N, C-alpha and C positions, 0 to 999 in steps of 0.2 A: 630719311633713313629711320628705321625703327630701332631705337637703342634697347638693349636687353640687359638685365642685371645678370650677375654671375649665376645666381640661383635659377633664373629662367633658362639660361643656356645650358646648364649642367645636364639636364635630362636628354639633350641632343648628342652628348658625347658617348663614346664607347670606352669602358674601363679596361685597362690592361690587366690580364689575369693569367693564372696557371692552373693546370689540372693534373691529377695523378691517376693513371690506370695501375691498380695494385693487383698483382696476380698471386694466387696461392700455388702450391706445388701441383695441383690438379688443373691448372689453367683457368680457373674461375676468377672473376673479378670481384673486388671488394665493393659492395654496394651499401649506401647509407640511405635509410628512410627519413625523409624530411619530417620535421616535427610539425610544420604548418600545413602539410598536405599528405595525409595518410595514403599509403600504397604508392607513393611517388618516390622513386629511388634514384640516386645519382652517385657519382664518384666524387672524392674530395676535390675541391676547386675553390678558388677565390681570387680576389684582387691583389695586385702587386702593391706593396708599400713603397713609399718614396726611396729611391736608390737601390731597391731590391732587384736582384736578377730573377728571371722566371724559374730557374731550377731551385734557387733558394726559396722562392715563394711556394713552389710545389711541396717542398719538404716541410715548410712551416704549416701549410694547410693540412698536410697529413697529420702532423702532431696535434694541431688544434682541433681537428674534426674527428680524428680516430683514436687519439691517445697513444698511438704507436710512438715510442720514444727513440727506438733505434734508427740510426741514419741509414738510409738505403741508397745505394748508387743506382742511377737510372740505367736500365738496360738499353733504352733508346729514347730519342727525343724527336718529336714530329718536326719536319723541316719547315713548316709554315704554321702560322697561328690560325685557329678556327674561330668563327664569330657566331654568336647568337644574339637575337634581338628580343628584349623583354616586352611583353604586352604592356600597353600604356599604363594600366593600373598598377604595375609593379615597378615603374620607374620612379626614381627619386634623385635628389642631388648626389647621394652616395652611389647609387647603382648606375646612374645615367641611363642611356638607351639600351644598354646590354654589355656584353664582354667580348673582348678579343683575347683568346686564350692560347697559351703555349702548353703543349701537352707532353707528358713524360710517362714511360712504362717503368714500373718497379717490380721486383719479385720480393714477396714478403718472406723474410727469413725467420720470423718469430712464431709464437703460438697464439691460438685464438684468444687466450686469456690476456694477451697484450693489447687487444682491441677494446677500449673502454669508452669510446665516443668522446674522449677529450673534454671540452668545455660543456658538452650536452646542450648548447644553445640552439643549434640548427637541426640536430638529428635525434630521433627517438630510438632507432634500432639499426642493426647492421646485419649483413649475411653475405656469404659467397654465392655468386650465381653466374651462369654462363653469360657471355657478353650479349648474345641475341636476346636473352630474357631482359637484361638490363635495358637494351635499346627500347623494348616494348613497354617498359615501366617508367621511363624518364618523362618529365613534363614535355608536352608537345613542342614547346618553343626551343627545347634543347635537342630534340630527336635527330635533326639533321647532323648536328655535331657528333652525336653518339654513333650514328650510322657511318659517318666518315672515319671515326675512330676504329670502329669494327673492321672496316675495309683496310685501314692501316695496319692493324694487328695481323690481318690475313697476309698482307704483303710482307710483314716481318717474319712470317712463318714461325712464330712462337706458338707452341702447342697450347691449344685452348680447349676448354670443356665444351662438349656439344650439348 
């Protein structure tokens, strides 16, 4: 039997996470441009902290990554988690092999000035964009998740920007 240390085993695990689809009044989604990958856009998302529920994590990630401070009630929650696997070069003890994410839809009730990119650690810019555009600009390893989210939004019949 080949014994492994905890550090060696960690990259084989999938981290539990949560994500937020934030819609404006025109049905566009809030997209954040990654600081480390120009022209790569995504929605707020991140790992669950110990003892944290997925809806709480989504709200925390919204605040941390966008600066939006108002609490938003989810319009809907996806009934099953979605998974993405990181390329080997992006894996670490913290990230593991990828994430298994719970997703929520929110309607943004504020003003654009309320979006300040929070801690500015991960993202350089933000904009509202149609979901189909976001699907085409997300990093390839997350694209299947975003395609499934787009199908889910269609099923919810929430009016979206074209």
